[in-house]
Structure formats: C-alpha cells, structure tokens
C-alpha positions in Angstrom: 76.2 61.5 150.7 73.7 59.1 152.2 71.0 61.6 151.9 71.9 62.3 148.2 71.8 58.6 147.4 68.4 58.3 149.1 66.9 61.1 147.2 68.4 59.8 143.9 67.0 56.3 144.2 65.8 54.6 141.1 62.1 55.2 142.2 62.6 58.9 142.8 64.5 59.4 139.5 61.8 57.6 137.6 59.0 59.6 139.3 60.8 62.9 138.6 61.1 62.0 134.9 57.4 61.0 134.7 56.4 64.2 136.4 58.6 66.2 134.0 57.1 64.5 130.9 53.5 64.9 132.2 54.0 68.5 133.1 55.5 69.4 129.8 52.7 67.9 127.8 49.8 69.3 129.9 51.5 72.7 130.3 51.8 73.0 126.5 48.1 72.6 126.0 46.4 76.0 126.0 44.1 76.6 128.9 45.4 74.0 131.3 48.7 74.9 132.9 50.6 74.1 136.1 47.7 74.1 138.6 45.6 71.6 136.5 48.7 69.5 136.0 49.3 69.2 139.7 45.6 68.5 140.4 45.6 65.7 137.9 48.6 64.1 139.5 47.6 64.6 143.2 45.5 61.4 143.6 48.5 59.3 142.5 50.6 60.6 145.4 48.4 59.3 148.2 50.3 56.0 148.6 53.8 57.3 147.9 56.5 58.2 150.3 56.3 61.9 151.2 59.5 62.9 149.5 58.6 61.0 146.3 55.1 62.5 146.3 56.4 66.1 146.7 59.1 65.6 144.0 56.6 64.3 141.5 54.4 67.4 141.9 57.4 69.8 141.9 58.8 68.1 138.8 55.4 68.5 137.0 55.2 72.1 138.2 58.6 73.0 136.8 58.0 71.4 133.4 54.5 72.8 133.1 56.0 76.3 133.3 58.4 75.5 130.5 55.6 73.6 128.6 53.5 76.8 128.5 56.1 78.4 126.3 55.8 75.6 123.6 52.3 76.7 122.5 53.3 80.3 123.0 56.2 80.0 120.5 54.7 77.5 118.0 51.1 78.7 117.9 51.2 82.2 119.5 48.9 80.9 122.2 50.2 81.0 125.8 49.9 77.6 127.5 50.1 79.2 131.0 49.8 82.8 132.3 53.5 82.8 132.9 54.2 82.2 129.2 52.2 85.2 127.9 55.2 87.5 127.8 57.1 84.8 125.9 54.6 84.9 123.1 55.7 88.3 121.9 59.2 87.4 120.8 58.9 83.6 120.8 56.1 83.4 118.2 57.8 86.2 116.2 61.0 84.2 116.0 59.1 81.0 115.1 57.3 82.9 112.3 60.7 83.8 110.9 61.1 80.1 110.2 63.2 79.5 113.4 60.8 77.6 115.8 63.6 75.2 116.9 65.8 78.1 117.8 63.1 79.9 119.8 62.3 76.7 121.7 65.9 76.1 122.5 66.2 79.6 124.0 63.2 78.9 126.1 64.4 75.5 127.3 67.9 76.7 128.2 66.6 79.9 130.0 63.9 77.9 131.8 66.6 75.4 133.0 68.9 78.2 134.2 66.0 80.0 136.0 64.9 76.7 137.6 68.4 76.0 138.8 68.7 79.5 140.2 65.4 79.2 142.0 66.6 75.9 143.5 69.8 77.5 144.8 67.8 80.4 146.3 65.6 77.8 148.0 68.5 75.9 149.4 70.6 78.7 150.7 68.4 81.8 151.1 65.1 80.4 152.5 65.5 82.0 156.0 66.9 85.4 154.9 64.3 85.8 152.2 61.6 84.9 154.6 62.7 87.7 156.9 62.6 90.1 153.9 59.1 89.0 152.9 57.8 89.5 156.4 59.1 93.1 156.4 57.2 93.9 153.3 53.5 94.5 153.2 50.7 96.1 151.1 52.5 99.4 150.4 55.4 97.6 148.9 53.2 95.3 146.9 51.4 98.3 145.5 54.6 99.9 144.4 55.9 96.7 142.9 52.7 96.7 140.7 53.3 100.3 139.7 56.9 99.3 138.7 55.3 96.7 136.5 52.9 99.1 134.9 55.9 101.4 134.1 57.2 98.6 132.0 54.4 99.5 129.5 56.7 102.2 128.3 59.3 99.6 127.3 56.8 97.1 125.9 54.9 99.6 123.8 57.8 101.3 122.2 55.9 102.0 118.9 53.3 104.3 120.2 53.4 105.4 123.9 49.9 106.9 123.8 48.3 103.7 122.5 50.4 101.7 125.0 49.1 103.8 127.8 45.5 103.5 126.6 45.9 99.7 126.4 47.2 99.7 130.0 44.3 101.7 131.3 41.8 99.4 129.5 43.6 96.4 131.1 43.3 98.0 134.6 39.6 98.7 133.9 39.0 95.1 132.8 40.7 93.9 136.0 38.0 95.7 138.1 35.2 93.5 136.7 33.6 91.3 139.3 32.7 91.5 143.0 34.5 94.1 145.0 36.6 92.2 147.5 36.2 94.9 150.2 32.5 95.9 149.9 30.9 92.8 148.3 29.2 94.7 145.5 29.2 93.8 141.8 31.2 96.0 139.5 30.6 96.1 135.7 29.2 92.6 135.5 26.3 93.7 133.2 24.0 91.4 135.2 26.0 88.2 134.2 26.6 86.0 137.2 29.5 84.4 135.3 31.4 87.7 135.6 31.1 87.9 139.4 34.5 86.3 139.7 35.9 88.6 137.0 37.0 87.8 133.5 38.4 84.3 133.5 42.1 84.4 132.7 42.0 81.4 130.4 39.1 82.9 128.4 41.0 86.2 128.1 44.3 84.6 127.0 42.6 82.2 124.5 40.5 85.1 123.1 43.4 87.5 122.9 45.9 85.1 121.3 44.3 81.9 120.0 41.2 83.2 118.4 42.9 86.4 117.1 45.6 84.2 115.6 43.0 81.9 114.0 41.1 84.8 112.5 44.4 86.1 111.0 45.2 82.6 109.7 41.9 82.3 107.9 42.8 85.3 105.7 45.6 83.2 104.2 45.3 80.3 101.7 44.2 77.1 103.4 46.9 75.0 101.8 49.7 77.3 102.9 52.4 75.9 105.2 55.8 77.1 106.3 58.1 74.5 104.7 60.8 75.2 107.3 64.1 73.6 106.6 66.1 71.4 109.0 68.2 74.3 110.3 65.0 76.2 111.3 63.6 73.1 113.1 66.9 72.3 114.9 66.8 72.8 118.7 70.6 72.7 119.1 72.0 75.5 121.3 75.6 76.5 120.5 77.5 77.9 123.5 78.0 81.2 121.7 74.2 81.8 122.1 74.7 82.2 125.9 76.3 85.5 125.3 73.1 86.8 123.5 70.9 85.9 126.5 73.2 86.1 129.5 72.0 89.5 130.6 68.4 88.6 130.1 68.3 85.3 131.9 70.3 86.8 134.8 67.7 89.5 135.2 64.9 87.0 134.9 66.3 84.5 137.4 66.8 87.2 140.1 63.4 88.9 139.5 61.6 85.5 139.3 63.0 84.2 142.5 62.3 87.4 144.4 58.8 87.8 143.1 58.1 84.1 143.9 58.5 84.7 147.6 55.6 87.2 147.7 52.3 85.2 148.0 49.8 86.0 145.3 52.3 87.3 142.7 53.2 84.2 140.7 54.9 83.6 137.4 52.7 86.0 135.4 53.8 89.2 137.1 57.4 87.9 137.4 57.6 87.3 133.6 56.2 90.7 132.8 58.4 92.5 135.2 61.4 90.7 133.7 60.3 91.5 130.1 60.2 95.2 130.8 63.5 95.1 132.7 65.3 93.0 130.1 64.3 95.4 127.3 65.3 98.4 129.4 68.8 97.1 130.0 69.2 95.4 126.6 71.9 96.6 124.2 69.3 96.0 121.4 65.9 97.1 122.8 64.5 97.8 119.3 64.6 94.1 118.5 62.1 93.3 121.3 58.7 92.3 119.8 60.4 91.2 116.6 61.9 87.8 117.7 64.5 88.9 120.2 66.2 85.9 122.0 66.4 88.2 125.1 62.7 88.6 125.0 62.3 84.9 125.2 65.0 84.1 127.7 64.0 86.8 130.3 60.4 85.7 130.9 61.2 82.0 130.7 64.0 82.1 133.2 61.7 84.2 135.5 58.7 81.9 135.5 60.8 78.9 136.4 62.8 80.8 139.0 59.4 81.7 140.5 58.7 78.1 141.2 61.7 77.9 143.6 60.9 81.2 145.1 57.3 80.3 145.8 58.4 77.3 147.9 60.2 79.7 150.3 57.0 81.1 152.0 55.4 77.6 151.9 58.1 75.9 153.8 59.0 78.7 156.2 55.6 80.4 156.8 53.1 77.8 155.7 51.8 80.3 153.1 51.6 79.0 149.5 53.1 81.5 147.0 50.9 80.5 144.1 47.7 78.5 143.4 49.8 75.5 142.2 51.8 75.7 145.4 48.6 75.6 147.4 47.8 72.2 145.9 51.3 71.0 146.8 50.7 72.2 150.3 47.7 69.9 150.3 50.0 67.0 149.5 52.2 67.9 152.5 49.2 67.8 154.8 47.9 64.6 153.3 51.2 63.0 154.3 51.0 64.4 157.9 53.4 67.3 157.4 52.3 70.9 158.2 54.5 73.4 156.3 55.3 76.6 158.3 57.4 77.8 161.2 59.4 75.0 162.7 59.2 72.5 159.8 62.8 73.3 158.9 63.9 72.2 162.4 61.3 69.4 162.9 61.7 67.7 159.6 65.3 68.5 158.5 65.8 65.2 156.5 62.6 65.7 154.6 63.2 69.4 153.8 66.9 68.8 152.8 65.7 65.9 150.5 63.2 68.3 148.9 65.9 70.9 148.4 68.2 68.4 146.7 65.4 66.7 144.7 64.1 70.1 143.5 67.4 70.8 141.8 67.1 67.5 140.0 63.5 68.3 138.8 65.0 71.1 136.8 67.6 68.8 135.3 64.9 66.3 134.4 62.9 69.1 132.8 65.9 69.9 130.6 66.5 66.2 129.6 62.8 65.5 128.8 62.5 68.9 127.0 65.5 68.2 124.9 64.0 64.8 123.8 60.4 66.0 123.3 60.8 69.6 122.1 62.1 68.8 118.5 58.7 67.2 117.7 56.9 70.4 118.6 59.0 72.5 116.3 57.7 70.6 113.3 54.1 71.7 113.9 54.6 74.8 111.8 55.1 72.6 108.7 51.5 71.5 109.0 49.2 73.0 106.3 46.7 75.7 107.4 43.7 73.5 106.6 44.8 70.9 109.2 46.4 73.3 111.7 43.4 75.7 112.0 40.8 73.0 113.0 43.2 71.4 115.5 44.0 74.9 117.0 40.3 75.7 117.2 39.4 72.5 119.0 42.3 72.8 121.5 41.3 76.4 122.2 37.6 75.7 122.7 38.4 72.7 125.0 40.9 74.7 126.9 38.4 77.5 127.6 35.5 75.2 128.5 37.6 73.0 130.8 38.7 76.0 132.9 35.3 76.5 134.5 33.0 74.2 132.5 31.2 77.3 131.2 29.8 77.9 127.7 29.7 81.6 128.7 33.5 81.6 128.8 33.6 80.2 125.3 31.4 83.0 123.9 33.3 85.5 125.9 36.6 84.3 124.4 35.2 84.6 120.9 34.1 88.2 121.6 37.4 89.0 123.1 39.1 87.6 120.0 37.1 89.9 117.7 37.9 92.9 119.9 41.6 92.3 120.0 41.7 91.5 116.3 40.5 95.1 115.9 43.0 96.4 118.5 45.8 94.6 116.9 45.0 96.0 113.5 45.0 99.5 115.0 48.4 98.9 116.7 47.2 98.9 120.3 49.5 97.0 122.7 48.2 93.6 123.6 51.2 93.2 125.9 50.4 96.4 127.8 46.7 95.3 128.2 47.5 91.9 129.7 50.3 93.3 131.9 47.9 95.8 133.4 45.1 93.1 133.7 47.5 90.8 135.6 48.8 93.5 138.0 45.5 95.3 138.4 44.1 93.3 141.3 47.5 93.4 143.2 47.6 97.2 142.7 44.0 97.9 143.8 43.9 95.6 146.8 47.3 96.6 148.1 46.5 100.3 147.7 43.1 100.0 149.4 44.5 97.9 152.3 47.4 100.4 152.8 45.0 103.4 153.0 42.7 101.5 155.4 45.6 100.8 157.7 46.8 104.4 157.6 43.2 105.8 157.9 43.4 107.3 154.4 46.9 108.9 154.7 49.2 108.5 151.8 52.2 109.1 154.1 52.2 105.4 154.7 54.3 105.1 151.5 56.9 107.6 152.8 57.3 106.1 156.3 58.4 102.6 155.4 62.1 102.1 154.3 61.4 99.7 151.5 58.6 101.9 150.2 60.9 104.9 150.0 63.5 102.9 148.1 60.9 101.8 145.6 59.6 105.3 145.2 63.2 106.5 144.5 63.5 103.7 142.0 60.2 104.8 140.3 61.5 108.3 140.0 64.8 107.1 138.5 62.9 105.1 135.9 60.7 108.0 135.0 63.7 110.4 134.7 65.5 107.8 132.6 62.5 107.3 130.3 62.0 111.1 129.8 65.7 111.5 129.1 65.7 108.6 126.6 62.6 110.2 124.8 64.3 113.6 124.7 67.5 112.0 123.3 65.6 110.2 120.5 63.7 113.4 119.6 67.0 115.3 119.4 68.5 112.7 117.1 65.5 112.9 114.7 65.8 116.7 114.6 
C-alpha cells in the first residue's frame, strides 16, 4: 500500500497525464510518432526522480500509439507505423459518417491492449524472458512468413493482385545497403536510398498524398455534414461483444510480439489484422469499416508497449526504437537495465509496473476528453482541409530526416499508389511485406550462416517445427476455404 501511494503521488499523476496528452497530440501528427514524442520529452526528465521520469516517457509512448490511429481514422493517414493497419477499416468507417464511433473503438481497444500489456509485464516478465531467449533467427523468419500469409486474408478481393503487391513490398524492402555484405542494392545511385526507403516517406506517399489526389477530384466546397450521432464517441457496453474476439487476439499477439527485439508495433498490428479476419464471424466486412478491423490492430500496438518493456528490464535489450530512448533515460538516472535489475532495484521496478498500468488509464481519460474534437475534422470543407492536410504531410516527411529527397520520393510514391489503388492492387499487402521484409531476410540469412547453408536448421528446433506445422495448417485451411467458396458458386 505504501508503494502504491508513493507511485500515485500528486506529482506522478500530473506527470502521467501531461505525458498522455503530449503523446496523443504528437502521435496524431503524420510522420512523427512515438519515438519523436519520447525524444522531445527526454530533456525534461533530467532533473526528475527516476520513477517520475520513466513514467512520463512511458505515458507518452502509450498515448502516441493510440494517437497514431486518430489521423489514420479521420484523414486516412497513419500517424505511426503501428496504426497503418487501422487505416483500412478505421478510415472506411469514418467515411461512412461515423468517425466518432471509429475513434471510440480505437480508444477502447487501445486501453484494453495497454492494460493487458501491463499485466503481462507485471506477472510474466521472467517466464517470457526465458521464452524469448529460447527463440532465435529461425523462429523470427517463420514469424515473418506467418505474417506474409496474412496477405491471403487482407487481399480477399483478388488473391493474385494481393500476392503481386506482397512481392513488390518485399522487393522494396531490399533497397539500401546489404547489412551482411555492405554493398548497395537498387539505390540507382542516390545516397539518400542507402538506408532504404524511409518509412515515413512511404506511409505519407501511400496514404496522405494518394488521399489528397483523390480529394482533389471532388468539389472543393464539399464537406461531410456529419450529424451528432456520427460524431459521438460514446461506447455502449453492447459494442464489447462486437470486438471481444478481435481485441483478445490483438492483446495476446501484441504482448508476445513486443518481447522480440526489433519487431515492434507495426508487425504486431499486421499479424493481428490477419488473424482477426481469419477468425472473425464476418470476415467479408474487413476493409469496409469493420469494428474488428479497428480493435485488433489497436489493441495489439498498445499491448506491444508493455511487451517491449520485458526484454529491456530483464535482458537490457530494448524491444523497439522508442524503448531504446527510454533505456537512455534509465542510464541517465544511473540505472542499468538488464540481468539483476529486478533484484537490485525491486522498489523502482515494482513502481514502474504499477505506474505503467496507470499510464494506460491516463491515456483513456485524456483520449476520452480530447478525441471528440478530432471527430469533427471531417465536417471541414475540402478547400480548407486539403491545404492543411498537405502542409502536415510535407512537414511530417521533411522532419523525419530533414531531406527534400524524401518529399519528392513521397510524391512519386503517391502517384504510383494512386495508380495501384485504381487497379485494385492491395496497399495493405504491400506495406505488410515491406515491414516484415527486413526481418524475414536477415533472419533467414543468419539462420543459414549458422547452419552452414543447411535448411535442416528449421526442422531441428522445437519452436520452428511447431511454427512450420502452424504454417501448414493455415495453408490447408486457406485451400479448403477457397475450394468451399468455389463449390458454393457452382
């Protein structure tokens, strides 16, 4: 009880609320996201108590993950990589004149995912650490392949075009310097592409500029005129039934993916989206404004925050770029995360466990107060909304690496994907493959290097065998489903 009262002091509560508000606002701006949010707040933590400093950053991290869904839903532009999957159904539901409802699904699912991630952190840190240590590159490779198989679920309209989109995404992921041999690949002589295609430039081009191009085809004075019911962010208890299966899947996948360093909220959201659609009773509604398509990815990306704290505290390995900045805050305050910190600093770690749970509650409170204002953006006329959207998009791309090259690249990407969208290619399949591509390539090559080129490495590890069996089951199920649908048409 004394520890609880210490954590929930007036100062800590105020700091947590400030972090939640800051994270929500910055996370909702396209091109910024959780890492930039934490970097901006880090200088203010130098003179704080260690617990207060860490809770400020964690609160901002949690809320930034939810904030990314705001621009995804309202504008069709992901605020963070973890919110890309949310764009598919979130923006579709908003376009049906229900932006408030879409935002409420996102907020509730993000809160549930955050709470689940906190509980996993509190009670399962040591067991999950042991699990993470037993898995290596062969398992990471197979996890990536499992994600690519989700393309079949996401691209239900045309499997062939979905597969082509995924292949293009994998090809785009190879652009840059080969991490193993140090040679340039497909950079066309541009030094700016040596680090690969910038994720922010890709996302803004795919979603923001494509959306702007489509909006310019409509009358400039056009606006939605959404009524009060469509703007309402109230969440009746009966809506839990609609999304229960989806946020349960997302919370579990998000927390598990978070413990693997380098994965992050993007892959966890996509893995969840595919799984949620596969196990949904209404899979045909995905892509058309399905509440499950919003709740799954949103619960996943917030559960990933808690999961990514597990390897940081137990192994000293940050699970994401944002968590790497938070690790820096630990070190600044004289604390070295890693083996032994749970025993050496039990009061500090338990305080973080308790405080982390309250950062999620703060996110919900702040989100509930601020989100209704965002839902009214769609009532803005096109001639006002388009310039604002364009400015935010350009600033977001440029601020990522301070590069005009990225701005031009985003514009070119926007034109390409406008064409792809008109031809019904899958933007979701492309971005999924692009996100998972580096994980798949690096894990496969490391596995083969360790086994001296033998593919039997995937058959001699227990977890790999389990994943291969799971892959076979998914393929068999997909073939059976396709055969069943063909039989019904005949």
